[in-house]
N, C-alpha and C positions, 0 to 999 in steps of 0.2 A: 666495761668493767673486764677486765684480768681473766686473764684463761686460769684453770685451775692445772696447780702442779702437777707433773704423772704419778698416777699409782700404779697399785696390780690393776686398778678394776678402771686406768684408762685403755680404751680401746683405739687400736691402731694397725689398720695395715699397710701389708709389705709389699714391696712392690721388687722379685728378684730378677735380675737382668742377663739372662744365659745364654742368649743367640751366640748368632754367628756369622758375619757377612759374608752372602754367596758371593762363593767363585774366591774366595781366600782361603790359602790355606795355611791354619798355625801354625806353626814351628815345634808348640810343645803339644797340641795333640796330634801330628806328627807322630813323634817321637813317640808319644804312651803308646801311637796305635791305635786312635781312639776319632770321628769325627768332629768333634765339638772338646770344644779347648775346654770345657764346666765339664766334662769327663775324665778328664785328667788325673791319676791317681796324687796326691799327695800326702803322709804321711796314714798311708791306711785306707783313704778315702776320697770319692774327684772333691774335686775343689769344690764346687756347686753346694756338697755335701756340707761341708764348714758352715759354710756363708751362710747354710739354710738353720744348721744347729742354731746358730746365735740367735738369729731371729724367734728359731722354736722358744730360746729359752729365756729371750725377753717377757717381763712379766705383762701383762695389755695385748698379746697380739691376740687378733679376731680373727683374720686366714692371711696367707700367704700366696702370693698369686706369680707363677715363675713362670718365667715369656725366652721362648728359644723358638727357632723355627721350624716349621712343619715336621721335613725332616727326620729333625733328632729329637722334639719335644718329647714324644715316650719315653725316648731310651736318659733323657733328660732325667724326667719324671720321676722313672723305674728306681734312678742311686739315694732317693729321698729318701730317709729315718723316717717314721713315725713321727709323729709330735701333738701337745696340745691342741693346736689350731690347724683347719682343714688346709687344703693344699689345692690352688684351681692351675689349671696349666693356660697358658696365652700365646697364640699364635704370633711373634715378630713380627713387628712390620719392618718396610723398607732401612729406617737407621734407630737409634736409642730413643730421638725424643718419640717419634712416630709412636714407638712401639710403650715411653710410661703413658701417652695418651690415651691409647688401648687399656694397658691394663688398671688404666686411674678411673675408666666410664663407670659411672656410676656406683663409686664406691664415695661412701658418707665417711666424715670424721678423719684425723692426722694418718696421713701417705708418707711411710718411711720408704725409702729408694737406696737401690746397693746393687754391683755387682757378682758375679757369680763365683768371682775372681777374687774376693775381698775375702778370705782368706785367717785371715786375722784379726775379724768383726769379732765385737767383743758386746753382752747386752748391755754392759757396762755404757758403753760409747752410742747407742741407741737411745738409752734411755735420758743420757745428757741431749741430744738432738731432741727429744720428744720435748723436753725442760724449755728450749730456746722458743718452741711452738706455743707451750703454755704460757710464757712470760709474754705474747704478743707479734713473735714473730709469723710471716706467714709463711718466710722461705725459709730454711734455714741451712746450712753447706759447714760440714764440718771439717777443717784441714787442721795440720798442726804444724807448728812451731819447726824449721830448720834444725836445730840445736837437736830438740827430741829426736826427730828422726833421723836423726846419726846417731845417736845416745843409744836406738833399739837397734840401728845396724849400720855399721857405715857404709855399705856399699847398697843396704834399699831405694835406695831412693838418689835416684839424680837432678830431678823434674822440682825445680819451686817458681814460688811465684812473687816477685820479687816489688815489695810499697817499701813506703816510708820507715814503717813501724817494723819492718823487718824481712825474712823470708819464712814461708807456706806451702807446701807440699796438701793438694787434696785428696783427701780420705774412701773417694767414695762413695759417702752416706751423705745423704738429702735425705728433707722432708718437709710437704706441706701441710697446712694449717686444712684443707679439708677443700671439699666443690670452687669452692670461689678460688683459691691457689690455684687448683691445677685449671681453672680455666683460664686466668689470668698466664696460667703461664704457656699456657699454648703458642704465646707470642715469641718462645722459646726457640720454637720449632724450628724457625727458620735461620738459627744463630748457630747452627752447625751442630756436633756430638756433645752437648752442652752435659750430661753424664761424665762425659772425659774431661772436659777444658773449660767448665764453667768459666771461667773468670774472657774466654772468649767473647760471650756476648759485653764484652763491653764495649767493642766494637759498633753495638747501635747504639752509641753513647757520642761518637759523632768524634774528628781527631782533635778539636780541646779537649774532651776527657781523657782521650788514650795518651793524645803527649803527655799529660802531667801521669797517667802511670808510669809511661815510659821514663822519664825526667828523676821518676821514684818523690814526687809533690802526692803522691796519692798516699793514707793510707790501708791499709786493708779493710778496716769500717769503711771509711769515708769512700773508699770503694765502690765497695757494696751500697755504699748510701747512694751513691749517683745513681746508679744500674738499677736500686729499687724503684727511684725516683723517676725514671724511665716506664719501668711498664705498672704504676702503680701498685706498689708491693714492698712491705718491710723483710728484707733482706737480712738475714742475721748468722755472722760467722760462727763456728762453734770449734773454737781449742781443744779438743781433745792433749791431755799432759802426754799421755806414749805416744809414743808414732810410729810406732809398730803398724797404727792406725791406718796409715801412708804408705803401707808398705804391701802391693796387689799382687800376682803372680803377673806382669807380664814377657818373661822371657829367663831364659834357663839362669842367667844371673839372678836376676828377683824369685824364680821358683828355691835357688837352693837357700835365701837369704830368710824366708817365709818356711822353708821347711825345720832349718836351725831354731826359726825362734818360735815355732809349732812344738818343736823337741823337747826345746829348753822351756813351754808354759806345761806342758806335762809332765815333766818333769819338777816341776815346782808342785804343781796339783799332787802327784805321788805324792811328796813327800811332807804336805800338810796335815 
């Protein structure tokens, strides 16, 4: 039986990762004089507030779970505006994957995961990734084609995953179909920072499949299919047309790119 298409009645939980690794001094946070990068301002609001606003504007959001380290969790929660869905604080674990696991505990139904530096996130992108779940995916991964990313901003992204059917950039937006997928995805916890570099998990497939990827003989869908079979999950790529979704705020360069694109969106919205 197929899952229904997402509508305004489709309910989902969002996990917003806003933690900072212990002992790491982020250059953007230091430049802004804040203890956590999520609190650094861009276009009049902290990074985390932009990502939270996009999630709150998405129809069907049931609750927003914000993850940050204990020392700064209160400050992060304090800058979030009010929205239609309740916001819950979650103490970050030792790494991104464990933090996702902690935030997903007890959640029923679809789960959307993103990061606080994903300031160019849009409700449309969230709905697209939920659509992949409604069509049978257990896990959905949002990506953008290299051409689309460079069209959005030529300096916005320099990291691309190259496959037989092109080059793709991660959009820091993921979805799990529900508790069963979340439990199966617990295997990812040994695979490194999957929320940042999901295709790193191809290492779990063994040298033959890794060699095929490096030789450019696997398509993106083929690689995710092999990964899915390893974890007994149907993993689907969601290709976002707007390459701006692949530009997050990692450093001064990407900060400037994101700031320019946010201002452009604001101007277009004001002129409409």
